[in-house]
C-alpha positions as CSV (number, residue, x, y, z in Angstrom):
1,X,19.9,5.1,5.6
2,X,16.4,5.5,4.1
3,X,14.6,8.6,3.2
4,X,11.8,9.4,5.8
5,X,8.4,10.0,4.5
6,X,6.2,11.2,7.5
7,X,3.1,12.0,5.2
8,X,3.1,8.4,3.9
9,X,3.7,6.8,7.3
10,X,0.8,8.9,8.7
11,X,-1.3,7.9,5.9
12,X,-0.6,4.3,6.2
13,X,-1.0,4.5,10.1
14,X,-4.6,6.2,9.3
15,X,-5.2,3.3,7.1
16,X,-4.4,0.6,9.7
17,X,-6.8,2.4,12.4
18,X,-9.6,2.9,9.7
19,X,-9.2,-0.9,8.6
20,X,-9.3,-2.0,12.1
21,X,-12.9,-0.5,12.4
22,X,-14.3,-1.9,9.3
23,X,-16.2,-5.0,9.5
24,X,-16.2,-6.2,6.0
25,X,-14.3,-9.7,5.4
26,X,-11.4,-7.9,3.6
27,X,-10.4,-5.7,6.6
28,X,-10.6,-9.0,8.8
29,X,-8.2,-11.0,6.6
30,X,-5.1,-8.8,7.1
31,X,-2.8,-10.1,9.3
32,X,-1.1,-8.4,12.0
33,X,2.2,-6.7,10.5
34,X,0.8,-6.6,7.1
35,X,-1.1,-3.8,5.2
36,X,-3.5,-4.2,2.4
37,X,-2.8,-2.4,-0.9
38,X,-4.8,-2.2,-4.2
39,X,-2.7,-2.3,-7.2
40,X,-3.8,-1.7,-10.8
41,X,-3.9,0.9,-13.6
42,X,-7.5,1.2,-14.0
43,X,-10.4,1.5,-11.2
44,X,-12.1,-1.7,-12.5
45,X,-8.8,-3.9,-12.4
46,X,-7.3,-3.5,-9.1
47,X,-5.9,-6.1,-7.3
48,X,-5.4,-6.7,-3.5
49,X,-2.0,-7.5,-2.1
50,X,-0.8,-7.8,1.4
51,X,2.4,-6.5,2.0
52,X,4.6,-6.3,5.1
53,X,4.4,-3.1,7.1
54,X,8.4,-3.2,7.1
55,X,8.4,-2.4,3.3
56,X,7.2,1.3,4.3
57,X,10.8,1.5,5.4
58,X,12.2,0.5,2.1
59,X,13.6,3.4,-0.1
60,X,12.4,1.6,-3.3
61,X,8.8,1.2,-2.0
62,X,8.9,4.7,-0.6
63,X,9.7,6.1,-4.0
64,X,6.9,4.2,-5.5
65,X,4.5,5.4,-2.9
66,X,5.6,9.0,-3.3
67,X,5.3,8.8,-7.1
68,X,1.6,7.4,-6.7
69,X,0.7,10.1,-4.2
70,X,2.0,12.8,-6.5
71,X,0.3,11.7,-9.2
72,X,-3.1,10.1,-7.9
73,X,-3.3,10.6,-4.2
74,X,-4.2,7.4,-2.0
75,X,-7.9,6.6,-2.2
76,X,-10.0,3.6,-1.6
77,X,-13.3,3.2,-1.0
78,X,-12.7,0.7,1.8
79,X,-9.7,2.7,3.2
80,X,-7.2,0.6,1.7
81,X,-3.7,2.2,0.1
82,X,-4.3,2.4,-3.7
83,X,-1.2,2.4,-5.7
84,X,-2.3,3.0,-9.4
85,X,0.7,1.3,-11.2
86,X,1.3,-1.8,-13.4
87,X,0.6,-5.1,-11.6
88,X,3.9,-6.6,-13.1
89,X,6.1,-3.8,-11.9
90,X,4.6,-4.0,-8.3
91,X,5.3,-7.6,-8.2
92,X,8.7,-7.0,-9.5
93,X,9.3,-4.4,-7.0
94,X,8.1,-6.4,-3.9
95,X,10.0,-9.7,-5.1
96,X,13.4,-7.8,-5.0
97,X,12.3,-6.5,-1.4
98,X,11.7,-10.1,-0.3
99,X,15.1,-11.5,-1.6
């Protein structure tokens, strides 16, 4: 049984609505069922990842999102979800969720 984080889910839904309204090429390249997130520790070195929306139900992913929100909030100029963490840590976590 996972921890419910209504604030994060509401924020993710808002991002999806805003993203669908954007006309930039990055917004158009997000397949249905995925969410674009920007990962990186510095503003100039953020990398874009596409993650399945199902990750939002995973306790480990929710924990990472909660920590990021508490420390930094979720802000990105294009409406994407920004996770200010080490890219290797993010890849490690998503790899574990995949397999």
